[in-house]
C-alpha positions as CSV (number, residue, x, y, z in Angstrom):
1,M,366.9,141.4,67.1
2,D,366.4,140.5,63.8
3,L,362.9,141.4,63.3
4,G,363.0,139.2,60.0
5,L,361.5,142.1,58.1
6,A,363.9,142.5,55.4
7,G,362.8,142.3,51.8
8,K,358.9,142.6,53.3
9,T,356.4,144.6,51.8
10,A,354.4,147.4,53.2
11,L,352.2,150.6,52.7
12,V,352.0,153.1,55.2
13,T,349.0,156.2,54.8
14,G,349.5,159.6,56.5
15,A,353.2,158.9,56.0
16,S,354.2,162.6,55.3
17,M,355.3,163.5,59.1
18,G,354.4,162.7,62.8
19,I,353.4,159.1,63.6
20,G,353.6,158.0,60.0
21,R,356.9,159.7,59.1
22,A,358.0,157.7,61.6
23,V,356.7,154.2,60.7
24,A,357.8,154.8,57.3
25,V,361.6,155.2,58.3
26,A,361.5,152.4,61.2
27,L,360.8,150.1,58.5
28,A,362.9,151.4,56.0
29,K,365.6,150.9,58.2
30,E,364.3,147.5,59.2
31,G,364.8,146.6,54.9
32,V,361.1,146.9,54.5
33,K,359.7,148.1,50.0
34,L,357.4,151.0,51.2
35,A,355.1,152.9,49.8
36,V,353.8,155.9,51.9
37,V,350.4,157.8,50.6
38,A,350.0,161.6,51.8
39,R,347.8,164.7,50.7
40,R,351.8,166.4,50.1
41,R,354.1,165.2,47.3
42,E,356.6,167.2,48.3
43,L,356.9,166.3,52.1
44,L,356.6,162.7,50.5
45,E,359.8,163.3,48.3
46,R,361.6,164.5,51.5
47,L,360.5,161.2,52.9
48,Q,362.8,159.9,50.0
49,D,365.4,161.9,50.3
50,E,365.9,160.4,53.8
51,T,365.1,156.7,53.4
52,G,366.0,155.5,49.9
53,K,363.2,154.0,47.2
54,L,359.4,154.9,48.0
55,V,357.1,154.3,45.5
56,I,355.2,157.2,46.5
57,I,351.4,158.0,46.1
58,P,349.9,161.7,46.1
59,Q,346.1,160.9,47.3
60,D,343.9,162.9,49.7
61,M,342.0,159.9,51.4
62,L,338.8,161.6,51.5
63,A,338.3,161.7,48.2
64,P,336.0,159.5,46.0
65,E,337.6,155.8,45.3
66,A,340.6,157.1,47.3
67,A,341.2,153.2,48.8
68,Q,340.9,151.6,45.0
69,R,343.6,154.6,44.0
70,V,346.0,153.6,46.5
71,A,345.7,149.9,46.7
72,E,346.3,149.6,42.8
73,A,349.3,152.1,43.0
74,A,350.6,150.4,46.0
75,L,350.0,146.9,44.2
76,D,351.2,147.8,41.0
77,G,354.5,150.1,42.4
78,L,355.4,146.7,45.2
79,G,354.0,144.0,43.8
80,S,352.6,143.3,46.6
81,V,351.3,144.3,50.7
82,E,352.0,142.6,52.9
83,I,352.1,144.9,55.6
84,L,349.4,147.9,55.4
85,V,349.2,150.6,57.9
86,N,346.7,152.7,58.6
87,N,347.6,155.7,59.9
88,A,345.7,158.8,57.6
89,G,343.3,159.7,60.2
90,G,342.2,163.3,61.7
91,S,341.0,164.9,64.7
92,R,337.7,167.7,64.7
93,R,335.7,168.2,67.6
94,F,332.1,169.6,67.3
95,G,329.3,169.7,69.3
96,V,325.8,168.6,69.3
97,D,324.8,170.9,66.6
98,A,327.4,169.1,64.0
99,S,326.0,168.7,60.8
100,E,325.9,165.8,58.8
101,A,328.6,166.8,56.5
102,Q,330.9,167.0,59.8
103,W,330.0,163.7,60.6
104,E,330.9,162.3,56.7
105,E,333.8,163.3,56.5
106,A,335.0,162.0,60.3
107,I,334.0,158.5,59.6
108,T,335.0,158.4,55.9
109,L,338.6,159.7,57.0
110,N,339.5,157.8,60.0
111,F,337.3,154.6,59.4
112,T,335.3,153.8,56.0
113,R,338.2,155.1,54.2
114,H,341.2,152.3,56.1
115,R,338.0,149.6,55.7
116,Q,338.3,150.2,52.3
117,L,341.7,150.3,51.8
118,T,342.3,146.9,54.1
119,H,339.7,145.0,52.5
120,R,341.5,145.9,48.5
121,L,344.3,144.6,49.8
122,L,342.7,141.6,51.7
123,A,342.5,138.7,48.5
124,Q,346.3,139.2,48.1
125,M,347.3,138.6,51.9
126,V,345.2,135.4,52.0
127,A,346.6,133.6,48.6
128,R,350.0,134.4,50.3
129,K,348.8,133.3,54.1
130,W,350.7,136.2,55.6
131,G,350.2,139.8,56.3
132,R,349.7,142.4,59.0
133,I,347.6,144.6,59.3
134,I,348.3,147.4,62.3
135,N,346.3,150.5,62.3
136,V,347.1,153.7,64.2
137,T,343.6,154.7,66.5
138,G,342.7,156.9,68.9
139,K,341.7,156.6,72.8
140,S,338.8,155.9,74.1
141,E,337.8,158.2,76.6
142,P,336.3,161.2,74.2
143,E,336.3,164.6,76.7
144,G,332.9,165.3,74.5
145,I,331.6,165.0,70.8
146,N,334.4,164.1,68.5
147,G,333.7,162.2,64.7
148,A,336.8,161.2,65.4
149,F,336.5,159.2,68.9
150,A,333.0,157.8,67.6
151,A,335.3,156.3,63.7
152,K,338.2,155.0,65.9
153,A,335.8,153.1,67.9
154,A,334.5,151.3,65.2
155,M,338.2,150.8,64.3
156,H,338.7,148.4,67.3
157,S,335.3,147.1,66.5
158,W,335.8,146.0,63.1
159,A,339.8,145.0,63.6
160,K,338.5,142.5,66.5
161,G,335.7,140.8,64.3
162,L,338.1,140.8,61.2
163,S,341.3,139.5,63.1
164,R,338.4,136.2,63.7
165,E,338.2,135.7,60.2
166,V,341.3,136.3,58.2
167,G,343.7,134.8,62.1
168,R,343.5,130.7,60.0
169,H,345.2,132.9,56.9
170,G,348.3,133.8,58.9
171,I,346.7,137.5,58.6
172,T,347.1,139.4,61.9
173,I,345.3,142.5,63.0
174,N,346.0,145.3,65.7
175,S,345.4,148.8,66.8
176,I,347.1,151.0,68.1
177,P,345.9,154.2,70.1
178,P,348.8,157.0,70.4
179,G,348.3,159.1,73.3
180,R,350.3,162.5,73.3
181,I,352.7,162.0,70.7
182,D,354.4,165.1,70.4
183,S,354.5,166.2,66.2
184,E,353.2,169.3,64.2
185,Q,349.7,168.9,65.4
186,I,349.8,168.6,68.8
187,R,352.5,171.9,69.0
188,R,349.6,173.5,67.2
189,N,346.3,172.5,69.0
190,Y,348.0,172.5,72.6
191,S,350.2,175.5,73.8
192,P,353.6,175.2,75.7
193,E,351.8,175.6,79.0
194,R,349.0,172.9,78.7
195,R,351.8,170.5,77.6
196,A,353.5,170.9,80.9
197,K,350.7,170.5,82.8
198,E,349.9,167.1,81.1
199,E,353.2,166.4,81.3
200,R,353.5,166.8,85.4
201,E,349.7,165.6,85.8
202,D,348.2,163.2,83.6
203,I,351.2,161.1,82.2
204,P,352.9,158.7,84.4
205,V,356.3,158.5,82.7
206,G,356.4,162.4,82.9
207,E,357.2,163.5,79.0
208,Y,354.9,163.6,75.8
209,G,356.0,160.4,73.6
210,K,358.1,160.8,70.4
211,P,357.0,159.3,67.5
212,E,359.3,156.3,67.3
213,D,358.1,155.0,70.3
214,L,355.3,153.9,68.4
215,A,356.7,153.3,65.3
216,H,358.8,150.6,67.4
217,L,355.3,148.5,68.1
218,V,354.4,148.8,64.5
219,C,357.5,147.0,63.4
220,F,357.4,144.3,66.4
221,L,353.8,143.5,64.6
222,A,354.7,143.8,61.3
223,S,357.0,141.4,62.1
224,P,357.0,137.5,61.9
225,L,357.4,137.4,65.5
226,A,354.2,138.9,66.2
227,R,352.4,136.2,64.6
228,Y,350.1,135.1,67.6
229,I,348.9,138.6,68.4
230,T,345.6,139.6,66.4
231,G,342.7,141.5,67.2
232,T,344.3,143.7,70.3
233,V,344.4,147.1,71.1
234,I,348.0,148.4,72.5
235,P,348.0,151.7,74.1
236,V,351.2,154.2,73.2
237,D,350.6,156.5,75.9
238,G,353.5,157.0,78.7
239,G,350.1,155.0,81.2
240,M,348.1,158.8,80.3
241,R,345.0,155.7,79.7
242,R,342.9,155.3,83.1
243,Y,341.1,151.7,82.3
244,Q,342.6,148.3,83.7
245,F,341.5,146.5,80.4
């Protein structure tokens, strides 16, 4: 299927590994011109070796003014940003006695920077009467207190509200909460025994997903073919999510 993405421009945050890297590779294969963001330049340079020319933006999204710097660098390098993939983030579980600094870090990285970056790029999307915003978020079934879960819930609510404001300008915004996607972070945080147990007992399709499984959906949602899909939350989790809606 021709997704009609060739020649489009996109900015992908958290692009150095895992889901973000797979998204960047998939979009590049569709002929999209890319700007990519991550803290480690060397990993972005390896990505460039695989995909071809990229606008490389080494940036810690927790840093003050990060959203402004990233938006300016992407627009300078690409001329426009028609597709924005908000993927940067991190999950650190903490307890009821968590400090304000812990909460601030979680909310900033997983919600505030995405909101700021999106709003800095909206005007040029509105001017072109076309845009795609895709957020890689998180599940809505927290096992305990986790600042990232709260931030991802905020992302879902904000994205739904924004979809109602910008739809008339040809701009869609959707969120994708991944399930268990095999990645460096997963392998670091979950033992082989735990992964095997989850595959047997919790995931209906019987295995962890691959970053490419999510990247394929991103490509479709970024395409002109997905013009009538907006304000949604679409899990990619092999059926792991237990809620019916």
